N, C-alpha and C positions, 0 to 999 in steps of 0.2 A: 759091761759097765766100766771097766778100767779103760778101755779104748776111748769111751766118751769122756772120761776124766782127763786123759792125756790130750784129747782134742781140745777140750776146754782150756787146759793149761797152755796149749800152743796159741791160743787166741791173741795174747799180747805180742807173741813172736811173729805171727803172720799178719798182724795189722801193719799196713804200709807206713803209718805214722808212728813216731816214738810214743811209747806208753809209759807213764810214770805211776809208780805205786806209792801210796802214802799209808804208813803203818803205825797204828796206835794199839797198845794192848797185845793180846796173844795172836800170833801169826804162826800156826802150827800145821803140820801135815800138808795137805793139798794147798792150803792157802800160803804156806811158806814156799812151796814150789811155784805157785802162781806168781808170788812177789819176785822170786828169782828169775822168772821168765820175762818180767817187765824190763824195759830198757834201763830205767832208772828207778831206784828204790830209796825213798826218804823215810827215816824212822823217827818217831817220837821217843822221848826218854822212857816211856812205859812199855815200849815195844819189846816183845819176847819172841824169838824165832826158834824153830826147831822142828824135828820130825820124830816124835816120840813113839811112832807106830811099833818099833821093834820091842818096846816094853810090853806090848800086847801080842807078841809073836806075829806082827804084821810087817808089811814092807811099805816103803814110801811109794807113792803113785808112779813116779817116773825116774827118780834118782838123777835129777838135774844138778844137785849140789856139787858133785866133783868138778863139773864144768865151770862153776861159779867161784868156789873157794879153794879148789885144788884137791888132789887125791888124799893127801895126809890129813888135812883138817876135816874133809868130808868123812873119811873113815872114823876119825875120832868122834865126831858128832853122831854119825849114823849107827855106829856100833853100840852106843849107849843110850841113844835117844835124848841126849843132853839138850836142854833149852838154854839159849844164850840171850843176853840183853842187847840193847841197841848199840852200846859202845863196842862190844865184841863183834857184832854183825858188821859194824863199820870197819873195824880193824882187819877183819878177814876178807872183806870185799863183798859181803852179802848185801850190805847197804852202801849207798853212795855218800849219804850224809845223815847226821843225827842232830835233832833239835829238841829243845824243850817242847813238851806237848802243846803248850799255848802258842808256840811259834811255828809249829809244823805246817799248818795249813797255809799261812801267809808265805812262808819260805818256799813251799811246794809250788804255789801259784806264781810266786815271783820267778822261779826257775822256768816254769811252763811258759810264762809270758816272754821270757828271754829267748827260749828255744823257738817259740812261735814267730819271733822276728826273723828267723832264718828262712830262706826260701823253702817252700814245701818240696820242691824238686831236689834241693840239696839234702834235706833231711831224709827223704825217701831213698835217695841213692846211697847215702852213707849207711843208713840202717840196712838196706838190702846187701851192701857189700860186707858189713860185719856179720850178718846172719848167714850169708852164703859161704863165707869163710868157715864158720862154725859147722855148717852142714857138710862142707867138703871134708872137714876134719872128722866127721862122723857123729855129730851130736844126735841126729834123729835115730840112727842105728843103735847107738848106745842107750838111748831112752827106750827103744823097742825091747832091747835085751832086759833092761831093768823092769819093764812091764811084765815080760814073760816070767822072769825069776820071781818077781813079787806075787804074781798070780799063783805060782806053785806054792809059795809059802802061805799065802792067804787061804789056800784050799787045804792046807795040812792041819790036822787036829793035833797040835803039839802038846807036850805034857803041861807046859805053862797054860796053854789055852784051856785044856781039860780042867786044871785046878781052878782057874779063874771062873769058868762056867759052873763048876760044882759049887764054889762059894756063892756065886751069884744066885744060883737056883736054891741053895739051902738057906743063905743068910741075907740075900739081897744085893743089889748092885753097889750100894755104898760100902758094904763089907768087902766085896771083891775088889773094888777100886782102892780101898784102904790097904788091903793085903798087897796088891800090886805095887802101890806107891812105896810101901815099907821095904820092898826088896831093893829099891834104888836110892834109899836115904843115904 
């Protein structure tokens, strides 16, 4: 199942044309990774980005974040499952631009029309060169390692997961989620 998830996440990467993500609201876990795999990411003011899986003793699907925002910032976010807003995503390079929600769609399409004016051959060649350079640097191998490590964590019944499951079974999902959230307040 994880392999299929990564294959899906690589769809924007493998598309020969540039892929633009437009994000409003929550963009967490796999959707955050998918947005980072797009060529360009535009965010609305209400956008929230993050990979909170670690708060549930889980691992991100592929750990692409270090390639996008750098090792130090990725560690900071991935070690705590912190969720950031559009301005912070823009500041650290997770988003290319941020707009008011009511302007997001118009601005995204304005950029797309501008990019579409470039020759398709030029866009394809440029994208292929950028992607190939990242692949030579080892992005695919790094994501494979992330998948392997994440699968091991996801298969482990940690103490936190046991406590969460016990609360869920005894008091319901809402109580378990409330307990988990209280640990990170």
